N, C-alpha and C positions, 0 to 999 in steps of 0.2 A: 400587554404581556402575553395574552392568548395568541395575538396575531404573530408575534415573534416566535413563540414556541411552535406554532403551526408552521411557520416558515421553515424552522429547523426540521420538523418532522417531514414536511413535504419534500425538502431537499434530500433528506435521508432516504425516503421511499423511492424517489426518482433515481437517485444515484445508485442505490442498492440494486434496483431492478436492472438498470442498464449494465451495472458492473457484473451482475449475475450472467447476463448474456456474454459479456466480455470474458469472464472466467471460463464459461463453457467453450467459447472459441479458443481460449488459451489452452484448455485441456486437449482439444482437437489438435491444436498446433503441436503440443508436446507429444501426443500420440504419434504424429507424423515424424517428429524429430527422433523419437525413440525407435520407431520402425526403420527409418532410413539410416540412422547413425548409431543406434544402440546406446549403451552406457559405458563407454570406454574411451580410448584415446581420441577418436574422431569427434565425439560429442564434447569431450573435455576441451578440445581446441576451440570449438565455436563458443562454448559457454564462457570460457575465460575471456575470449575476444569481445564478447557481448556484455561482459560483466560491468565494465566501466561506463559505457553509455546507458546501460540499464539502471545502474546506480544513479546516474544523473536524472533519468526519467522518473524514478521513484522519489528522489529527493525534491525535484522541481514540481512535477505534476501532482505528487501526492504529499507535498510538505513544504520544504524550506523556502524556496523562492517565492511561492505564493504566501507563505506564512509571514515573511518579512514585508511583502508588498501590500497584501490585502487589508490589514488593519488600518494602514495609513490611507489607502485609497478610499476605504469606507468612511473614515473620519473626515476626509476632505469633501466627500459628497455631502455629509451632514453640515459641516461648518462653512465651506466655501462654494458649494454648489457643484452640479454635475459638469459644467463647462470647465472649471478649474481642474477638477479631478481628471477629466479627459486629457487636458493639456499635460498634466503630471504623468498620465499613463503613456502618452506618446513619447515624452522625454525619457521615461524609464525604459521603454522598449528599445529606443535608439541606443541608449547607454548599454543595455543588456546585450544587444547584438554585437556591439563593439567589443565588450569584454569577453564574451563567449567566443568571438572570432579569434581574439588573441590567445585564449586558452586552447582553442582547437589547433592553432599553429604550433603552440608549445608541445601539445600532446603528440602531434605528427613528428616533430623534431626529436623528441625524447622518448618515443614509444618503446624502443628496446629496453631502456632503463625502467619504464613503467611496467612492462611485461615481466621483467625479472622480479619486481616487487609483488606482482599479482600471482605469479606462479613460480616461486623459488624452488619447488620440488622438481621442476622440469628443466632447471638451469643447465644440467649436464647433457641434455638431449638437444643438440643443435637443430635438427630437422623440425622437431616439434616447436621449439622456441621461435624459429624463423617463420613457421606457418602462423603461429599466434600473433606475431608482430604484423605480418602482412594483413591478416584479417582485422586486427585491431585498428589499423590505420584507415580501414574502410568504415567499420562500424562506429568509430568515434564521431563521424560526420553527423550521426543521428543526434548527438548531444545538444548542439545549439538549436536544432530544429524543434526538438521536443520541449526545450526550455521556453521558446517563444510560444509554442502551442499552450503550455501551461499558463503563461501570462494572459493569453487571450481567454483561457478558461475562467480566469478570475472575474472578468467583467460579465461573462455569461452567468456565472454563479450569483453575483451580486444582483443581477436582474431577475433572479428567480428561476432561471433555466439551467438546471444542473446537468441535464442529460447530454449536451453536446460534448463536453470534455470527457464525460464518462464513456462516451461512445468511441472515442479515438483509439483506445487499445485494440478494438475489434479490427480496425484498419491494419494495424501492425500484424495482428495474428493472421489475418487473411493473406497478407503478402508473404509471410513466412510459410504458411501452409502451401501456397501455390509454388513457392520456390523449391520445396522439397522434391517436386517432380523433375527438377533440373539437376538433382544430385546424381553424380555418376561415380561408379567404383573405380574408373580409370583416371579420374581427375587427380592432379597433384594436391589441390586444395578441395577436398570433398565438400566442405561446408561453405565454399565461396558463394553459391547462390543465396544462402541464408544471409550472409553479410550484406550483399548488394540489396536484397529485399528489405532489410531493416532501414537502409538509407532512403530507398524509394518510399517506404511507409511514412518516414518523417516528412517528406515533401507533401504526400497526399493528406496527412493529418493537418498540416499547416493550411493547405488549400481548403480543406473541409471547414476549419474553424473560421477562416475569412469569409467563406460563403455564408455560414450561419449568422455571423455578426452583421453582415450586410443585409441578409434576408429579413431579419427581425429588427433591423435598425437599432441594435443594442448600443452601439457606440456612435452617437451623433456628433459630428464635428465638421467644421468648415474645411474647405480645401486649403491645403497649406497651413493647417491649424497651428502647427508648431512654429512656423515662421512668423505668424501673426500675434504671438503671445507678447503682451505688453512688457516693458522692462521691469516694472514692479513685480509682475507675475513671474517673470523669469528668475528673479532673485529668490522669491518665495519657493519656486519649484526646485531650485538648486539646493535650498535648505532641506526640503523634504526628501529629495533624492539622496542627499548625504546621509540623512537619518535612516533611510531604507537600506542603503548598502552597508551601513555600520551594523544594522541588525541582521543582515543576510548571513554573514559567516557563522555567528553563533547559532542562528536558526538552522543552517545547513547541518551543523554538527548535532544539535539537540534534537531537531525534528526528524532527522534521518538516521538516528542511532541504530534502529533495528536493521536498516539496510546496510549501514557501515559494519555492523556485527556480522551480517551475512557475507559481506565482502571479506572480512577477517576469516570467516569459516572457509571460504574458498581458498584463501592463501594457505591456511593451515592444512586443508584437505589435500592440496597439491603435494605436501610432504609425505603423504601416505601412499602415493603411487597412482597410476592410471585408474580411473573409474570412480574414485572417491568424490571428486568434484561433481560428477554426474549423479551419483547416488544422492548427494545432498541437494542438488538442484531439483531432481524429480520429486523428492520428498517435500522440499520447500514449496514446490508448485502446488501440491495437494493441500499443504497446511495454509498456503496463501489464499485458498478459496474462501474460507470464512473471514480471514483478515481483509481480503480485498472487497468482498461483498458488504461486510458489516463494518469493519474497522476503518477502511478508507472512506466509505460512505458517511459514517459518523463524523470522522475527522474533517472531511471536506465541508459538509453542511454545517457542522458545529462551529468551525472557525469563522465562517461567514456570519452565522447567527450571533455568536458571542461578540464578534467585532461590532455588530450593530448595537448590542446591549451595552458594551463599553462606551461607544460613541454617545449613546443616550443616557449614560451613567445610571443604569438600572441594575444594581447589584443583585437584587432579589431574583430578577429574571435570569441573570447570569447563572446563579447557583442552581435554579430550577432546571435550566437547560442542561447543565453539566451533569447533574445527578440523573436526569432522565436518560442521558446518553449512556451512563454507567449501567442503568437498568436494562436498556435495550441491548447493549453490547453483551452483557452476561446472559440475557435471555436466549441469544442465538449462539454464543460461543461455548457455553458449558456443554450442551448436548453435542455440538460439533466436535469438541475435544474428546468426549467419551467415544463417539463413533469412530474417529480416526485412530484412537488408541486400541480399541477392542476389535476393529475389523480392517486392519491395514493390509492383510494378505489378499483378501478378495478384491479390495479396491485397486491395489497396484496390479494384480493379475489381470483384471478386466481392462484397466486403462492402458497398461504399457507392455504386458508380457506377450510379445509377438515380434517377428522379424529378428533384428539384431539384439533385442532385449530379452535375455533368457532367464533361467531359474536363478543363476548366481546373482545377476543384477537385481532380480526381484527381491531376494532375501536380504541383500545389502540395503536396498531402498526401504524395506519394511522397518529395519532397525532405526534408520534415520527418521522415518515418519513418526514412529512411536515417541521418539525423543522430542520432536518438534510439537507433537500434539499436546504434550504436557503444558506447554506455554501459550497455547492459543488464546485463552481468556486474558492472559497478561498482555499479549501482543495487542489485543483490541482495546483494553483499558488504557494502555499507554497512548494509543491513538486518540483517545478522548481527553486524557490528562494534558497533553502537550498544548492543544489549542487554548486551554484555560490560561496559560501564561503568554502564548504568542499573540492572543487577541488583544491584550493590553500593551503590546509592544515589548514585553519582557522576554527577550531571546537568550539572555545570559543564563538564567536559571536552568532551562532545558539543556544548554550547552554544558554547564558544570555537571549536571546529572549524567549527560551523555558521556563525558570523559570518564566519570566513575564507572559507569556500566561497561564502557569499552575495555578499560583496564581489567575489570572483574571478569568480563567474558574471555579475555585472552588468558588470564590465570586459570580459570575453570577449564577452558578448552585444552590447554597444555596438560592439565592434571588428568582430565577425564579421557582424553584421546589415547592415553597410555594404556587404559583398561578397556575402553569401548570403541576405540578407533574413530571412524567418521561419525558414529552415533554419539560418541562422547562430545564431539564438537557441537552437534545439534542440541544435545541436552544442556550444554553450557549456555547456549543462546536462550533457551527457555528459562533456566534458573536466573540468569542475570535480568531477564525481562520481569520476572516476578519481584525481584528485589527493587527494580526500577519503579514498579507500580506502588510498592510500599513507600518508597521515598516521596513520590509525587503526592500520594494521598495524605501523608503526614504534613507536607508543606501546604497543601490546599486547606486542610483543617486548621493549621496554625495561622494561615493568612485569612481565615474566615470566609473562604470561597465556597465551602460546603459545610452543611450542618452536621454537628455531632450530638444533637439533642436526642437522648434516649426516649424521651416522652413521645417522640414522633413515630415510634416503631409501629404502633397499632392505629395510627391516624392516617389521613389521606396525604399529608405532606411527606416529602421524601427526605430522609436523612441517611448518613453513612451506615447507621445501625440497621435501618430498614432495608438497605441494599444488602447487608450481610445476611440478614434473615431470609431475604428473597433468594440469595445465592444458595443457601442450604436447602431450601425448598426445591430449587431447580436441580440440584445434585441428586436429591431423592427421586424426582420424576425421571431424570436421565438414567438413573440406575435401573428403574423399572423398565424403561424403554429398552435398555441394553439386554436385560434378561430375556425379554420376549423375542427380541431380534436374534439372540444367540440360540434360543430354542428352535426358532424357525430355520435358521441356517443349519442346525444339526439335522433336521429332517430333510432339508434340501440335499445335503451331502449323502445321506443314506440312500435316497432315491436318484442320486447323480443328476440333479437338475442343472441345466446350463448356468454357468457362473454369471453371465451377463443378465439373464432373467432373474437369477437369485438376488443379485445386487440391486437391480431395479425395484424388485418387490420389497427388499429390506429398506430401501430409502423411503418408499411411500409408506410402508408399515411404520417405520420410525417417526416420520413426520406426523402421521395420523395419531399415533399413541401420544406423542409429546404435545401436540397442539390441542388435541381433544382433552387430555388430562389437565393441561394448563387452563384451557377455556372453562372447563367445568369447575375447577377450583378458583378461578378468577385471578390467575397468575400472569395472564398476558398483559403487558404494559398498556395502560389505558390510552396513551397518546398514539399508539400504533393503530388503534381502532377508529380514531377520529378522522373525519374527512373535512377538507376545507378547500374551496375554490378561490383563488386569488384574482383580484381585479388587476387591470393593467397598471393602475396607479400604484398598487402595492408592489408590483414587480419592479417598478422604477425606483 
């Protein structure tokens, strides 16, 4: 049990660290996009064009495709051996490439119809719609490439190497940053270099993952392995392939519900006029920092670890890992939520307010960021709850919950956007995510996947009540941190200290106060402080 829990923590730490680097490069990318395109019609055109392939990137690389595939792949390693699992992997990749190619062709043919769905608010502007269609036909090529990259990331994760797939977004960000220098005010399609760069990044990511797999010999197989599969194995593999694809569609909807909700946000934002799509995008990018570093890292390592627990039929270990992920997620997300809610002005000013991104864009983005910040803990807890069902092959429950949350998000968005405009759309996403957390936790308690034992509150074992008490403690510490940071910012502004320096100081001050206080009071999750070195045997 300790080994598997350590495997989960090790995966979380490695993925979180690399994802931190990835998010930093992502911020640099967004600074360049904001500087060269601003937050208006030109940025809206590219962001809408990139929305569909980016949705596939997040659903595949961060959820659904791997969620459907990984539990079965892990089970096959346990029950039928690595060789059979590898044969299954090759077969699945071949099928996936075939289906994704068909999907790509369909998107290329029906892209005008797809764009009208993604941006109904721009339907009466023929010039803008034409540009979005042209760019979308380029960016959609990124979709099959990143999906295959995500599948290759599964076998690196199972081997205990979580960093390669976490590193691939840096390649995308680097390509987009470089492409900004090719943007020209005289071009008909100002954001064309960004679209081309996204496709180039997809090819580079695929090459990178192939090199890593070959270098570490993670996937050992004979030449022409797929052709040499025996007939009985082919029959068995077809059965498992069918099971995987049956699970994929509900996994895509359930595991990617947050991303689908953000897609709905974009569609509704287009109805509010130029700029709203960009305001939500830049606010979401900041809110995605804790979600990406903590939420995605927890989800990725947790799905792998929980799948191993299910394969070995160790329910106690399953529950312990799940509750540990809740504890870690709240430990990082609660203070992050507080900081983004109380300091959005200086954050957005330092990151984006330059070039084409002015005061109007800044104030509008602040409103959206505050709305998104309310839901950050919920976004991260959702990322931990979903693997609890996906690891045991249950993709239908997340799908049903996803349908409920999608409908709820649309209703709330239509209601709130009447009063708060684009910020109302962001607030609806946060509120629906909190309701989703409540639904998931109730089901996990009902299915006895997590403990509700009140007697465990003051003991070492973790229960849902101990997590609740832990959250209240973190809220108090975060409030203290915010008060000290607010006082510091007050004096910085009196003496007109440079905002970049002020923000940098506030970040380090907040981290120092939070971690020092939590450390003294013993509130840092114990598993984060443990170190363990894995042998090559354990990695296999």
